[in-house]
C-alpha distance (Angstrom), angle and dihedral (degrees) to the residues before:
residue distance angle dihedral
M1 . . .
I2 3.81 . .
L3 3.81 91.7 .
K4 3.81 90.7 51.1
A5 3.79 90.0 49.0
L6 3.80 90.4 52.1
A7 3.80 91.9 49.0
N8 3.80 88.3 57.3
G9 3.80 94.5 48.1
T10 3.80 94.2 -105.6
V11 3.79 114.0 146.3
P12 3.81 107.0 -130.0
L13 3.78 121.7 -136.3
T14 3.78 108.6 -157.6
S15 3.77 144.5 134.5
H16 3.79 127.5 -91.7
D17 3.81 87.1 -119.0
L18 3.80 99.0 51.9
G19 3.77 134.9 80.3
C20 3.75 118.0 -33.8
A21 3.79 96.9 -21.8
D22 3.79 91.0 136.5
L23 3.82 88.0 66.5
L24 3.79 93.9 52.8
A25 3.79 130.6 87.4
P26 3.82 106.4 -136.7
F27 3.79 118.7 -140.6
N28 3.80 111.6 -118.2
G29 3.79 101.2 168.3
D30 3.80 95.9 -97.9
N31 3.80 103.8 57.2
I32 3.79 102.9 61.7
S33 3.81 92.1 138.1
D34 3.83 91.1 62.0
A35 3.82 106.0 24.4
N36 3.79 120.8 106.4
A37 3.82 103.9 162.3
I38 3.77 146.2 32.0
L39 3.79 111.6 -122.1
V40 3.77 132.1 -173.9
Q41 3.79 125.8 -157.3
D42 3.81 94.3 -124.8
P43 3.82 129.3 12.2
W44 3.78 93.0 -117.7
P45 3.81 117.3 142.3
D46 3.81 94.8 -117.1
Q47 3.80 92.9 52.0
M48 3.79 93.3 44.6
L49 3.81 91.7 48.1
R50 3.81 92.4 47.7
S51 3.80 90.9 51.1
L52 3.79 92.3 45.1
R53 3.80 89.4 53.2
M54 3.81 89.8 48.5
G55 3.82 89.5 52.0
L56 3.81 91.3 48.3
D57 3.80 90.3 49.3
L58 3.79 90.4 49.4
Y59 3.81 90.4 49.4
S60 3.81 93.1 47.4
N61 3.81 101.9 39.1
E62 3.80 108.0 20.3
R63 3.79 100.4 39.4
S64 3.82 95.5 160.5
Q65 3.81 90.2 56.0
W66 3.80 91.2 46.5
D67 3.81 91.0 49.6
H68 3.79 89.9 50.5
L69 3.81 90.9 48.8
A70 3.83 90.9 50.0
S71 3.80 90.8 46.7
N72 3.81 90.1 52.4
A73 3.80 89.1 50.2
A74 3.81 91.9 51.7
A75 3.81 91.3 47.6
F76 3.82 92.6 54.3
E77 3.79 108.8 119.1
F78 3.75 122.5 -157.5
S79 3.76 103.2 155.5
W80 3.78 120.6 149.6
E81 3.81 90.6 -106.5
H82 3.79 92.6 51.0
S83 3.80 95.4 45.0
A84 3.82 93.7 45.5
S85 3.81 93.4 48.8
T86 3.82 90.9 47.2
Y87 3.81 90.0 50.9
L88 3.80 92.1 48.6
Q89 3.80 90.7 50.7
W90 3.80 90.1 48.7
I91 3.81 94.6 53.2
S92 3.81 94.1 44.4
């Protein structure tokens, strides 16, 4: 579901422990050129709500950063060809 969200330019909000979080570049305020997701340490309601509010604030008040974050999400590539070639490079 996260990969489909990325393909549609939706910024995922997820935990470091869930799904494909290890493939994502979490937004931390300083890495807007690379970030494509909002991640929390643990999927606890308070952390998720805090991060959701941060994303809403970014969307409302820092629209250029939000647009860049969404663009990075849409540009994320995880096709079979890309993932297989990355894996082959990693094991070489």
